N, C-alpha and C positions, 0 to 999 in steps of 0.2 A: 338484789335483782332476782326476779322470779325465775325458777328453773324452767328449762325447755321441756315440755312434755315428751314422753316417749311415743312419738307418732308411729314408729315402725310396728309397734305391738297392737295398733288399733285395728278395729274392724274396717275402718275407712281404708287404710293402707292395704289390708289383706284383700279387700274387694278390688282395689285398683291393680294389685299384682295379678289377680285373675283376669281382669279386663284387658291387660296388655297382652295376654295370651289368646284372647278371643276377638279383640277389636284392633285392627292395625292402628298403631299410634296410641291406643288406649282410650282416646276420647274422639268425639266427632268434630271438635273445634280446636285448632292449634293453640289458640289463645287461652284455652281452659286446661291445657295439660299442666299437671302439678310441676313438671320439670321446668316450666317457664317461670316458676316462682322460687321454690325450694324443694328440690327432688327428695322424696322420702319423708318430707315434713309438712308440706302444704296439704290441707285436707281436700281430698279429691271430690267427695260427695256431701250432699246436704240432706237433711231430713225435713227441715222447715225453713222458710224465709219470709220475714215480714218487715216492712219498713226498710231499714238498712242493717238489720241484724239477721244472722244465720245460725241455725243449730245444725251441727254436723252429725254423722251417723253414730258418733260416740257420745253424743249429748253435750258436747262443748259449745258454748255460745261465742260468736264472733261478731264484732262490729265491722261491717264492710266499708273500708276506706280504700278500696281498689277501684274497679271499673263498673261495678253494679251490673253484672251480667253482660260485660263488654259493651255497655252503653244502652242495653235494651230496656232497662227499667228506670226510666227518667223520673217517674212518679214514686219510685220505691217499690220494694217487693210486695206482691200480693195486695196491691192497692184495693181497698174495699169497694170502691165504686166500679172499678174495672172488673174485679172478681164477681161482683153481683151481676153485672151484665153478662159475663161469660156463663155463669151458672144458670142464669135464666134461659140463655140460648141452648145450653146443653140439655136442660130439662125439657125444653120444647122440641128437642131434636136438632142436632147441629149439621146433619147431612141427610139428604134424600135425593130422589130423582128430580126434584124441582130446585129452583134457585132461591137463595135467601134474599129477602127484600132489603136487608141491612146494607148489602153492597151498593144498591142504588142510593140509599140515604148517605152512605159514606162518600160516594162519588160526588153527590150534590154538595156535601159539606166541604170536601177538598177543593172543589171548584169555586166555592164561595170564598175560601181563604186565599185562593190564587186566581184572581180575575184574569190574568194573562192566559190561563190554561182553559181548555174547552172540553177535553175528554180524558178518561181514566181507564187504565187496565190494572187488575190486581194480580198479585202473586202471593207467596207465603214467606219467601226469604229474600234477603237483599241481593245475594249473588245471582239468583235466577231472575230477579227483576232487572238487574243491570244487563244480563244477557238478553232479556226481552227488549230492553230499551235500545241496545245496539242493533239487534235484529230489525227493529222498527226503523231506526235511522238508515240502515243499509237498504231496506226495502223502499223507503221514501226517496232516497237519492239515486238508487241503482248503482252505488259505488261500494268498494270493499274496504279501503284502508281507514284506520281510526287513529287519530292522535290522542294520547292519553296522558293524564297527570294524576297521581294518587293511587291508592289501593282500591280495587273494584271487584274483588272476588276471585273465584277459583276456576272459572270457565275458560275454555280454549281460546275464545276471542281475546282474553286479557293476558293469559300466560304466554301467548304467542309473542309478547314483547321480549321475552327472554329466549327466543329461538334465534340462534346465530346462523350465519351462512355455513354451508357444508364445509367441513374441514377447519373451521375456526375453533381453536381449543380454548377452554376455560373462559368463555365469554362472560359467564355470570359473575366472575370474581370482581370485575370492574364495572359491572352494569349498574344502571340506575335502580334496579329492583333486585338486589342480591338476596339469595335465600329462597326464592320462589322457583323451584325446579320445574322446567317444562316437560319433563319426561312423560310420554304418553300423548303429548300434544302433536298433531300432525305436522311434519316438517314443512309441508307446503304452505303453512300459515306464516312462515317467517316473513318479516317486514310488512305484515298487515296491521300490526299494532306498533305505533311509533311514539315512544315516550318523550316528554319534555318536562321541564321543571316548573313548579309553581312560580308565578311572577316573572317568568322568562318569556316575555312576548316575542323577543327576537328568535328564540329557539323554536317557538311555534310557527313563527313567520317563515323560518327556513324550511320547516316541514311542508307548509302550505305552498311555498315557492316550488318545491320539488314535486309535490304530489297533489297540488290543488285540485285538479280535475278528477282525481281518484279518491279524494277525501270525503268519506261519508259523514264523519262526526268528529267533534272534539269532545272528549269525555274527561271530566275533572270534578273535583270537589270545589265548592265555592270558597272554602277556607279549610285549613287544618290547624296549623299551629299559630298562624299570624293572619292579620288582615291583608287583603289584597293591596298591592301598591296602587296609588292613584292612577286611574286610567287603564289598569290591567284588564279587568273584566269587560269594560267597554271596548278595549282593543281586541279582545277575543271575539266579541260580538261582531265588530266591524270586519275582522278577518274572515269569519265564517260567512258573513253576508257577501263578501267579495268572491269567495271560493264556492259558495253553494253548500257548504257543510252544515250539519245540524249540531247545535250545542246541547249536550246532555250533562246536566248537573247532578252529581251524586250527593244527595242529602242524607244518606243512610246513617252516618255518624253525627254530623253537625246539625242535621235537621231537628227542629223544635228546641234545641238547647240554647242557641244564640238568639233566636227570634221565633215567635209563634208562626208556624208555617214554613220555617226554613231560613237558613242564613242568606240565601240569595235575595230574599225580600229585604233583609237588613241592608244589603249592599246595593239594592236596586238593580240587580243583574237581570238580564232578559234572556232566559234560556228558551229552547224549543221543547225540551223534555226535562223533567226532574223526577228523581227516583227517591222513594222513602221506604224505610223498613225500621228495624230495631225499635226505637221509642214509639213508633206509630201504634204498636199494639201493647206497649208496656209489659213485655214478657210473653205475649201470645203471638203466634205466627201470622203476620200480615205484611205485605209490601205493596207499593203502588207506583205505577208509572203514570205521570200526568203530563199533558202537553197540548200543543196547538193542534187543532183538528186537521190541518193540512198535512201534518206529519203523522199524527196518531192514526189516521185512516189507513196508513200503510200496514197496520196490524192485521187488516182484513185481506191484505195481499200476500201475506205469509201465513204459515201455520204456527200459531202461538196459543197453546191450549193445554190444560192439565186438570185432572179430576179434582184434586184437593184444593185447587184455586176457588172452588165453589162452596167449600164448607163455611159454616156460619159463625164459628167462634172468632176468627180473625177480624171480620168486619165489626162484630159486636164489641170486641175489645177496643178496636180503634175508635169507634164512635164515643165510647165512654172516656177513653184517654184524651181525645181531642177536646171534648166538652170540659173536662177537668182542667186541661192546659189553658183553655180560654178563660176560665174563671180564676185561676190561681196565680197567674203571672209567673210561670215556672222559670223563664229565662232570667228574670230579675233575681229570683231566689237563688238559683244555682250559681249565678255570677257572684253574688255576695258571699256565698259559702265558699266557693272556689278561691275567691280573692283572699278571704280570711286564712284559708289553708296555705296559699302560696306565700303570703307575707309572713306568716308564722314560721313556716319551714325555712324560708330564706334567713330570717333573723336567727333562729336556733342554729342553723348550719354555720352561719358566719361566726357566732359566738364560740362554737365548738371547734372551728377551724377545719371543717369538713367540706370538701369541694362538691357540695350538693346544691342543686337548684331545682325549682319547680317552675317550669316554663309552659308557654302556650296560653290559649284562652282559659280564663278561670273556670269555664264550664267543661274544659277538656284538658286537664292538667297532666303534663308529662314530667316525671321525676328522673333527673339525670345526674350522674356522677361524672365529673370531669377528672378522670383518673384512669391510668392503665388497667387497674383492677376493678373497673366499674361493675362488672357482672358479679364479682365476689362481694363487693361492698353492698350491692343491691340485695344479694341473697342474705347476707348477714342482717341487714335491716329488716327484711321480711321475717327471718327466723326469730329475731328478738321481739318484733311486733306480735307474732303468733303467740309467744309466751305470755303476752299481755292481753290476749283475746282480741287482737285486731288483725284483719286481713289487709295487707299492704303490699303493693307490687311496684311496677314501673310507672303507674299513673293513678290519678284520682278523678273519677267522673262523678261530681256531686249530683244528688237527686233532690227531689222535693222533700223526701223523708229525712234528709240530713239537716241537723240544726247546729247552732253554735256549740252546743255541749258535745257533739260528736267530734267536731274539729278540735275542740279544746282537749278532749281525751287523747286524740292522736298526738297533738303537740306536747302534752304532758309526757307521753311515752317517748317522744323524740328527744325531749330534754334529758331523759335518762340514757337513751341508747346512743345518741350521736357522739358523746364523749368517748364511749368505747370504740366507736368506729375511728375516731381520731387517733386513739391509742394504737389500734390495730394497724393503721397506716404507718405510724411512727415506728412500730416494732416489726413491721413487715410480716405479720402473722394473720392476715385477714382470713385466708382459707382455713387455717387451723381452728378458728373459732366457730365455724359454721355448724360443725357436727354432722356434715354430709356433703354431697357434691354441690358444686356451684350450678346455678340455674343455667339452662340452655338459652342461647340467643334465638330470637325469632327472625323474621324477615324485616328488611329495611323498607319503610314506605318511601314513595317518591315524593319528596317534600316540595 
């Protein structure tokens, strides 16, 4: 077995130690905190990234078999065609007092891919685009309440789901969205965001029955870990038609992975608004809200505006990314890679007697341990993979840059590592093998 490198002595870890004193939480994104993988051992920073390989600040090379920038780099890191388009725009000037023409071209292309939609607004991040979409829905309907399912960002409209009535203690512990603290969210927003579970049409119907004439929107992902039940999405559409609410589909994570243009096209869903980010720019900031003109025009009746929504890098990157996705059949490739990964992991885990499974869509794999020490087992797996030059966490989001050889490398490492995990379970010494703290838990998505 390869020895675990001394990560604590690295310049990577030294920089992160400084960052934690300068930046609250140490990073800008919860999902990128090293503590979410293997505290003190996961490399916090990178020097170079190409394809599905990363070089960290200490010069060590890693194969990324984790989430590829939390799903942002569907084509792989530093895709040459996207990079060329970005560099060309930067050299020509990416920001000035006028508007970039690429945003009109991108709007035209998005509407070509989505014949149901008629207008587009752009942002630069998924969270802000979701906030804009909800603002548009509220402006279009003149209503305040929102029914929601899934994770949709950090803004007040969303975290209001975790605001309890005054005097109700510890509401988060049993809530549908545990771990997302609403501290700082105005208390008067309580009961403006009403959560329901995916595929639970009755639960949504109950919200509509109680608040139908106050309901501005139903906000949800078209899919996360499983396909919709037969009739579920059509039922949501019918319910919204009856109540006058707007359907907002969040395609930030699933979009482009399962189907060119988004999972809602695969399921023949009929939204009023759809939101894209992450893979839309393949690592460059760009987000889009597309929708029916009757709803989108409400953006003119509210103030939705920001200086850096007009820079040119995001649209240039998105145009190049979409053109490559149209020619490369990315959904077919990532599904094949993800399925090879899932089947291999399941077989190896079964042979080793480890309660490990790889679930979800092949394009969005979640790695789960069915064990009381799941977090410790996941940390140990990550630590042992790091020693073999592989980044591995609680999920695998395959990209166009991944090939069979990369999956096979992961599976070969798993064949060596999982028997140790089985022994650690038998001997009840999982934590003692990690060489550091157990990873932190994140928030639970509303499934």
